[in-house]
C-alpha positions in Angstrom: -4.0 -118.7 17.3 -0.7 -119.7 17.9 -1.4 -123.2 19.1 -3.7 -123.9 15.5 0.5 -122.6 13.4 2.4 -124.7 16.0 0.0 -127.8 15.1 0.5 -127.0 11.2 4.2 -126.5 11.6 5.4 -129.7 13.9 3.8 -131.9 11.5 5.1 -130.0 8.8 9.0 -130.3 10.2 8.2 -134.1 10.9 6.9 -134.8 7.5 9.7 -133.2 6.0 12.8 -135.1 8.0 11.2 -138.1 7.0 11.5 -137.2 3.7 15.5 -136.0 3.4 15.8 -138.6 5.3 14.7 -141.6 3.4 16.6 -140.1 0.5 19.8 -140.0 2.0 19.2 -143.1 2.4 18.2 -144.3 -0.5 21.6 -142.3 -2.2 23.7 -143.7 0.7 22.6 -147.3 -1.1 22.9 -146.7 -4.5 26.6 -145.8 -4.1 27.3 -149.2 -2.0 25.6 -151.1 -5.0 28.2 -150.0 -7.0 30.3 -152.5 -7.5 34.4 -153.2 -9.0 34.2 -154.5 -13.0 34.6 -158.9 -12.5 37.6 -160.2 -13.4 38.0 -162.0 -15.9 37.4 -165.1 -14.7 34.7 -163.9 -13.1 33.2 -163.5 -16.1 33.6 -166.7 -17.4 32.4 -168.7 -14.6 29.5 -166.3 -15.4 28.8 -167.3 -19.4 29.2 -170.9 -17.8 26.3 -170.1 -15.1 24.2 -168.4 -17.7 25.2 -171.4 -20.9 23.6 -173.7 -18.4 20.4 -172.0 -18.1 16.9 -172.8 -21.1 18.3 -169.6 -22.3 22.2 -170.5 -22.7 20.9 -173.5 -23.8 19.3 -172.3 -26.9 20.9 -170.0 -27.7 23.9 -172.2 -28.6 22.0 -174.5 -30.1 21.5 -171.3 -32.4 24.4 -171.0 -33.1 26.1 -173.9 -33.9 22.2 -174.2 -36.4 22.6 -173.1 -40.3 20.5 -170.5 -39.2 23.0 -169.0 -36.6 25.9 -170.3 -38.9 24.4 -168.1 -42.2 24.7 -164.8 -39.6 28.0 -165.4 -38.0 29.4 -165.6 -41.9 27.7 -162.8 -43.1 28.8 -160.9 -40.3 32.2 -162.0 -40.9 31.6 -160.9 -44.5 31.8 -156.5 -43.9 34.1 -157.0 -40.9 36.7 -155.6 -42.2 34.9 -152.7 -43.4 32.9 -152.0 -39.8 36.4 -152.7 -38.4 38.1 -149.7 -40.7 34.6 -147.8 -40.8 34.7 -148.0 -45.1 32.6 -147.6 -47.0 29.9 -150.6 -47.9 28.2 -150.4 -51.4 24.6 -151.7 -50.3 20.9 -151.7 -52.2 18.4 -151.4 -50.5 16.1 -155.2 -51.0 12.8 -154.2 -48.7 10.7 -151.1 -46.6 10.2 -153.4 -43.7 12.0 -155.4 -41.1 11.3 -158.5 -40.5 8.0 -159.3 -38.3 8.5 -159.1 -35.2 11.2 -157.1 -34.8 12.1 -154.4 -32.6 15.0 -152.6 -33.8 13.0 -149.4 -34.1 13.1 -148.2 -38.3 15.5 -149.7 -40.3 15.5 -151.0 -43.5 16.3 -154.5 -45.6 19.4 -153.9 -47.6 21.8 -156.8 -49.3 26.0 -156.2 -49.0 28.5 -158.2 -51.5 25.2 -160.7 -52.1 24.4 -161.4 -48.2 20.9 -159.7 -46.5 21.1 -157.4 -43.8 19.0 -155.6 -41.6 20.3 -151.7 -41.6 19.6 -150.4 -38.2 18.7 -146.9 -37.1 17.4 -146.7 -33.9 14.0 -145.8 -31.7 11.5 -142.9 -33.6 11.4 -140.5 -31.0 9.5 -138.0 -30.9 10.1 -133.9 -29.9 8.4 -132.1 -26.2 5.3 -132.4 -28.7 4.2 -136.0 -29.7 2.5 -135.1 -32.9 6.1 -133.8 -34.0 8.3 -136.8 -34.9 11.9 -136.1 -35.2 13.6 -134.6 -38.1 16.4 -137.1 -38.2 15.0 -139.7 -40.2 12.7 -138.5 -42.9 15.3 -138.1 -45.7 15.6 -141.9 -45.1 11.4 -142.3 -45.3 12.3 -141.8 -49.1 14.0 -144.6 -49.7 12.6 -146.7 -52.5 13.3 -150.8 -52.9 16.9 -150.1 -55.2 18.5 -147.8 -54.0 22.2 -147.7 -53.8 23.5 -147.2 -50.9 26.6 -146.2 -49.6 26.7 -147.3 -45.9 29.4 -146.7 -42.6 28.7 -148.8 -39.7 30.6 -149.2 -36.5 28.6 -151.9 -35.3 27.5 -155.3 -37.2 25.1 -157.9 -34.2 22.7 -160.6 -34.5 20.0 -161.9 -32.3 18.5 -165.6 -32.3 15.1 -164.1 -33.5 16.2 -163.1 -36.5 17.6 -164.6 -39.8 20.0 -160.9 -41.2 22.8 -160.2 -39.5 22.1 -156.3 -37.9 24.5 -153.0 -38.7 24.2 -150.1 -37.1 23.6 -147.5 -40.2 26.0 -144.4 -39.0 26.5 -143.2 -42.7 24.5 -143.8 -45.6 24.3 -141.6 -48.8 22.5 -142.1 -51.8 23.5 -140.6 -55.1 27.0 -139.0 -53.7 23.8 -136.7 -51.4 24.9 -137.9 -48.1 20.8 -138.3 -46.6 21.5 -139.9 -43.2 25.1 -139.7 -39.9 24.0 -140.6 -37.2 25.3 -137.2 -34.3 27.1 -138.5 -31.2 25.8 -138.7 -28.0 26.7 -135.4 -26.6 28.1 -136.6 -22.3 27.8 -139.8 -20.5 30.2 -142.7 -21.1 
């Protein structure tokens, strides 16, 4: 009987030792892979290298195109409000985003005569996959031509879209708050 117990315990000890050793080596490897941030010269060199790739060339052509210039002009129109996090008046122009959009939940709005994608991020579900997070629930009641007051910390662009992308951080309709982004807890 003792031999059977020893025969079962010895392989268990060996396997657990291998698992722990493998775990430690992975942990050490992840510590080694962390590198210091790139210097300005290194970043500039990496950017030059990327601009020579097919994707970089395509992006530079988009930047110089009338469509790219229109997007940059739209960003410049609201840059002052973005930097100061001040109110912007917007009108909902469409409840659907351009085909193929991958910015999460959002609507199309017009601010100072320019069209923008107002993005709120991906809709997440809670533990029960049938229940969608209620964070965006008040936004689902928006209608075309609703007048909004919004504030944002971020505007971006992508060659895939013909419009600047405004991150929705704070939205009011008829002087009532309908959405305020919850700041992330912990992390960076």
